N, C-alpha and C positions, 0 to 999 in steps of 0.2 A: 423401515425400522426407525423408531423415535429416539433410540439411545446410541451414542457413538463414543468410541474411545479414540481420542486424537492420535495416540501412538499407533493405532491400527489402520488409520486412513492412509491411502496411497499418496506418496509425495509426487507432485506434478510440477512441471515447469512450463510456463507459457512462452509463446513466440515473442510477445511484446516485452516481456521481462524475464529472460531465461535464467537470470541469477537468483530469482526468488524461488524459495522452496514453499510450495503451496499444498495444503491439505484442505479439501473443501467438502461441503455438504450442501445439497440443493433441496430447497423446499418448494412448495407450490407458488409462493409469492416473493420469496427472497432466497439469496444464496449467502453462505457464510464460509469462512475458512480461517485457518491459521497460516499466516504468511511470515516467513523468516528471511531476512536479508543479512548477509555477513557485513562486516565492517567496510565502510566506504561505498557500499552498493545501494542501489535503489532503482526504481523504474524511471525511465525518461519522463520529464515533465509532460503531463497530459491532462485531459479532462474527459468527463462522461456526460454527453448531452441527454442521455435517457436514464441514467441511474443516480440515485442518491446513495451515499456511502457513509459508514461510521467505521472508525478505527479505534480500537482500544489497545494501548501498548501494555503488553504483559511483562516483557523483559528487555532490558537494554534501553539505550537512548538513541534518538534520531533527530537530525536537524531537518526541519520540515518547512516547506514553503507552501502556503495555501492562499491563493489569490494574491493580495498585496502584503500579507502578513508572513513573518518569519519567526520561528522559535524552536527551541529544543523541547521535545516531548519525551516522556519517560514512563515507567511503570505507573499505571493508574490514570494516565491521561487519556481522555476520550476526545477524538477529533471528528467533527461533523463536516462532511464534504458535500455541499449542495451540488445539484446538477450544474453542468457548465462551468465549474470552478477549477481553474488550473491548479495543479498540485504536484509535488515531487519531494523526495527526501533522500537523505544519506544516513546510513547507520554509523553511529559514533563509537559504539562498543563492538566487541568481538562478534556479537550478533544482536539483532533486534527482532523480537517475536511479537506479532500483533494479531489480535482477533479482528477480522474484517467482516462486516455485514453490508450487503448491497441489495437494493431493490430497484426494479423487479428482478425475478429469477432469470428471465430470458432463457438462454440455452444452457445455463449453469456454469459457464466459464467466468471466473472472476475478472478476466481481462476482455470480456466480450465487447464492452462499450468503450474501449480505449481509443482515444483520438489524440494524436500528437499536438502539443501546444504550439501555437504559431511562433512563440518566442522560446521554443525548446532549447536552442543553442545558448541563448543568453542566460536562461534559468539554470541550465546544466553548469555553465561556467560559474554562476553564483554559488551553486551548491558545492562544487568542487573547491572553490575559494574558501568557503566557510569550513569545509572539512579540513583543509590545511591549517586554517587559523585555530581551530578547536583541537587539533591533534596534540 
């Protein structure tokens, strides 16, 4: 079916990021979804060796680390995440809602190509520190 109503898509939670509320749709060459994180939450820092990703922030703000860059993103901001680029974030508002598009479609899971970052603990500490500073 080519038409979808977001509110009617099933909410799913992945093993890699169980605090994310995900509603997804899978096509032939790409997968998309609406991902919501509550305040203070986000996926552990990770990278995707086989997937390219775009995130469009629809609601709320998020402190985001992408490679060596750090910034606050909010509604209307589009983030491009190239393959093999470490990234992670924390929601600053009650919730942050994002439209996510990834390619290739693979098996359809948005977390399929998740690989923990080698510096995951250090980046998580940095994210948590920034979350406290910005509170």
